[in-house]
C-alpha positions, 0 to 999 in steps of 0.5 A: 159708301153704299152699294149702289154708289159704290157700283155707280162710281165703278161703272163711270170710271170704266166708262172714263178709262174705255174712252182713254183706251179708244183715244190710244186705239185711234184708227184701229178697229178696236177704237170703236169697240171701247167707244161702245164699251164706254156707252154700255158702262154709261148705260149700267151707271145709269141703272145704279143712278136710278137706284140711288135716286130710289134711296133719295140720294142725288146723282153724285159728280164723277171725278176720276180717283188718282189710280185712274188718272195714273193709268190714264196718263200711262196708257198713251206712253206704255200702250194698252197691252202692257197695262192690261192686268190693271185695266182689268182690275178696274173693270176695263173689259175686252183685254183678251183682244190683246192676248195671242190669238189661238192657232186655229182661230178664234174658237166659236163654241165652249168646248173649242175654248176649253180645249185651247186653254187646257193645252195652253195650260198644260205646257205653261206648267211644264215650263215652269217646272224646267225653269224651276229646276234651272233656278235651282241648279244655277243658284246652288251650283254657283254657291257650291263652286263659290265656297269650294274656291275659297278653299274650305273643307268638303264638310263645309261645302255640303253644309253650304250646299244644303243650306242654299238648296233648302233656303232657295227651295222654301224662298221659291215655294213661299214666293210661289205661294203669294204669288198664286194666292194673289193672283187667285183672289184677284181672278176670283174677285173679278169672276164675281163682279162678272157674275153679279153683273150677268144677274143684274143687267145679261142683255147688257152684258150680252151686248159687250160679248158681242162687241168683243166678238165683232172685234175679233172679226166675227159678222155682227149678226153671227156674233150677236147670235152667239153671244145671245145663245151663250147668255141664255145659260148663266153658267156657259155665260159666266165661263164665256164672259170670264174668257172673252171679257177678262181673258181668264179660264175659270177651270185654271185659276191655279192652286197655291199650295200645289204651286208652292209644292211643285216649285219647292220640288222643282228647285230641290231637283235642280239643286241637288245636282251639283250637290250630289257629288260632294255626297257620293265621290271622294274629296278628291273627285267631288269638285270635278264631279259637281263641275261635270254634273252641272255642266251636263244638266245645264246643257240639257235644261237649255235644250228643254227650254228650246221646246218653248223658245222654238231655237235649235236644241243644240244652240239653246243647250249651248247657251244655257251652258255658257250662262251657267258656266260664266256664273259659277266661274264668277262665284268660284273666282270670287271665292277664291279670291275671298279665301286668299284675302281672308286666308 
């Protein structure tokens, strides 16, 4: 497939999906937006159709592929919001409309956009760290209590705890690396598409951006003025298109190795807490020390998570303590039962 044919097919598929999304948004201001975006995609497909004719190729017949038909079938059943990542990957723009609005209204310049994104990114990293600690804490405490319930010696408990810490940390790090790497490659691909389209038809991109601003409540004249001013600077234009059409922050695509290391360390920090009493205390006190250390830490993690959930710190701490305690008790009982049975 030539590049012109590939681009023509993508634009026709986008136009077809825009109309499906528009039908799903019937009766809302977004309906008109996606119809206009469909017309814009058709106009861009015409650009590639002319390129095909210049190569001596006839105009092909567009038929949506199986993936597009599946997404079109899901849209009226699930809604657009749950599918916005899939739609963005298929060059359906305007998905930033389905993100939560910033707390002080829509930013109107690049500095405001950057400020909002950096604040949310910092909060996201802190929340990920807290969840990483919680995962290590609960999983290794449950493992240690389960092995202790089987009645084995402290050496075996320590060995199991260290193995659980390392296995869980490496698993978390590997999963985070693969996830972040895939996400970064997807985002880089999407931004690359925007860069190509901006170079080929900047006026059409400005029109699409203005439509998105209008859908967010900006006056039509002001939306066009703002879009044209941003498109005039290619670097700012690409940055803004990535934010407004794709819902991405080009400055925050994520570092896979950094995310993997942070996940590894956070899990280790949590998993070490229930293990420390068996390393530092006498065998007679180790089990009690693990229960107390784990309980206090669970309450602290739950209280910390209340910063993100809006719940009262006491309620959040008690809820996490109850959940983690139930997991620890269940594994201890299972380990105790297996220990008696296998004797």
